[in-house]
VOLO-526171 format. One record per residue (C-alpha): residue number from 0; residue in one letter; x, y, z. Coordinates in Angstrom, 3 decimals. Example, Ala and Ser with C-alpha at 12.3 -4.5 7.8 and 13.67 -1.06 7.14 Angstrom:
! residues 2
@resi=0	resn=A	X=12.300	Y=-4.500	Z=7.800
@resi=1	resn=S	X=13.670	Y=-1.060	Z=7.140
//
This chain:
! residues 83
@resi=0	resn=M	X=91.267	Y=83.524	Z=112.390
@resi=1	resn=R	X=88.990	Y=86.130	Z=113.986
@resi=2	resn=I	X=91.706	Y=87.034	Z=116.457
@resi=3	resn=I	X=94.192	Y=87.682	Z=113.643
@resi=4	resn=F	X=91.640	Y=89.828	Z=111.774
@resi=5	resn=A	X=90.824	Y=91.839	Z=114.919
@resi=6	resn=F	X=94.527	Y=92.330	Z=115.614
@resi=7	resn=A	X=95.098	Y=93.534	Z=112.034
@resi=8	resn=L	X=92.268	Y=96.059	Z=112.375
@resi=9	resn=L	X=93.753	Y=97.305	Z=115.622
@resi=10	resn=I	X=97.133	Y=97.841	Z=113.964
@resi=11	resn=V	X=95.517	Y=99.754	Z=111.083
@resi=12	resn=A	X=93.557	Y=101.918	Z=113.533
@resi=13	resn=V	X=96.681	Y=102.740	Z=115.536
@resi=14	resn=Y	X=98.768	Y=103.618	Z=112.488
@resi=15	resn=S	X=96.097	Y=105.459	Z=110.478
@resi=16	resn=E	X=96.971	Y=109.031	Z=109.704
@resi=17	resn=T	X=94.342	Y=111.439	Z=111.037
@resi=18	resn=C	X=93.221	Y=114.608	Z=109.286
@resi=19	resn=N	X=90.659	Y=117.396	Z=109.035
@resi=20	resn=R	X=91.414	Y=118.152	Z=105.348
@resi=21	resn=H	X=93.125	Y=116.077	Z=102.666
@resi=22	resn=E	X=96.000	Y=118.571	Z=102.516
@resi=23	resn=E	X=97.058	Y=117.351	Z=105.975
@resi=24	resn=C	X=97.755	Y=113.801	Z=104.700
@resi=25	resn=K	X=101.525	Y=113.716	Z=104.399
@resi=26	resn=N	X=102.443	Y=110.111	Z=105.292
@resi=27	resn=T	X=99.673	Y=108.142	Z=103.560
@resi=28	resn=I	X=100.707	Y=106.955	Z=100.092
@resi=29	resn=C	X=98.159	Y=105.793	Z=97.516
@resi=30	resn=G	X=98.752	Y=103.443	Z=94.610
@resi=31	resn=T	X=98.539	Y=104.301	Z=90.924
@resi=32	resn=G	X=95.144	Y=105.688	Z=89.933
@resi=33	resn=A	X=94.090	Y=106.416	Z=93.527
@resi=34	resn=E	X=93.691	Y=109.797	Z=95.184
@resi=35	resn=I	X=93.984	Y=110.644	Z=98.866
@resi=36	resn=H	X=91.004	Y=112.145	Z=100.714
@resi=37	resn=C	X=90.209	Y=112.880	Z=104.346
@resi=38	resn=I	X=87.209	Y=110.676	Z=105.198
@resi=39	resn=F	X=85.885	Y=110.587	Z=108.767
@resi=40	resn=H	X=89.138	Y=112.232	Z=109.963
@resi=41	resn=T	X=91.271	Y=109.459	Z=108.445
@resi=42	resn=C	X=93.517	Y=109.780	Z=105.388
@resi=43	resn=T	X=92.002	Y=107.343	Z=102.883
@resi=44	resn=C	X=92.895	Y=106.355	Z=99.327
@resi=45	resn=T	X=89.935	Y=106.423	Z=96.923
@resi=46	resn=M	X=89.322	Y=105.302	Z=93.346
@resi=47	resn=A	X=86.768	Y=106.715	Z=90.901
@resi=48	resn=A	X=83.578	Y=104.658	Z=90.831
@resi=49	resn=S	X=83.246	Y=102.511	Z=87.715
@resi=50	resn=S	X=80.760	Y=104.834	Z=86.012
@resi=51	resn=G	X=82.508	Y=108.032	Z=87.057
@resi=52	resn=A	X=79.082	Y=109.404	Z=88.011
@resi=53	resn=T	X=78.717	Y=112.917	Z=89.315
@resi=54	resn=C	X=76.958	Y=113.534	Z=92.610
@resi=55	resn=T	X=75.703	Y=116.117	Z=95.036
@resi=56	resn=T	X=75.054	Y=113.709	Z=97.907
@resi=57	resn=L	X=76.017	Y=110.117	Z=98.689
@resi=58	resn=S	X=72.540	Y=108.943	Z=97.670
@resi=59	resn=D	X=73.409	Y=109.961	Z=94.066
@resi=60	resn=C	X=76.060	Y=107.185	Z=93.931
@resi=61	resn=H	X=74.442	Y=103.957	Z=92.730
@resi=62	resn=D	X=77.448	Y=101.958	Z=91.483
@resi=63	resn=R	X=78.767	Y=99.044	Z=93.485
@resi=64	resn=C	X=82.207	Y=99.357	Z=94.977
@resi=65	resn=S	X=84.227	Y=96.153	Z=94.697
@resi=66	resn=F	X=85.260	Y=94.076	Z=97.708
@resi=67	resn=G	X=82.818	Y=95.771	Z=100.095
@resi=68	resn=R	X=84.446	Y=99.173	Z=99.781
@resi=69	resn=Q	X=82.351	Y=102.217	Z=100.643
@resi=70	resn=H	X=80.950	Y=104.915	Z=98.353
@resi=71	resn=H	X=81.660	Y=108.577	Z=99.007
@resi=72	resn=C	X=80.621	Y=111.720	Z=97.131
@resi=73	resn=I	X=83.829	Y=113.757	Z=96.947
@resi=74	resn=D	X=84.175	Y=116.997	Z=95.001
@resi=75	resn=G	X=81.073	Y=116.150	Z=92.958
@resi=76	resn=H	X=82.203	Y=112.635	Z=91.893
@resi=77	resn=C	X=81.333	Y=109.196	Z=93.225
@resi=78	resn=R	X=84.422	Y=107.493	Z=94.641
@resi=79	resn=C	X=85.134	Y=104.183	Z=96.384
@resi=80	resn=T	X=87.519	Y=103.663	Z=99.271
@resi=81	resn=H	X=90.659	Y=101.824	Z=98.199
@resi=82	resn=F	X=92.868	Y=99.774	Z=100.499
//
């Protein structure tokens, strides 16, 4: 099982669209309700955090993201990565 998981991560890493700004993300498609952002030079779909809290830094985001997703403070709003 671990081998399959590692292989899946490798495939995602190889096919991930890279970026410096979210405007450069042309091939990544997000589902309904998600927005695309450039996070750590990778085009990533994000969803608003459950409270829709505003933020200045990541430490301002106190909600929990579901399924182990990560918090990010983007354009003044707490968002969770969405896969």
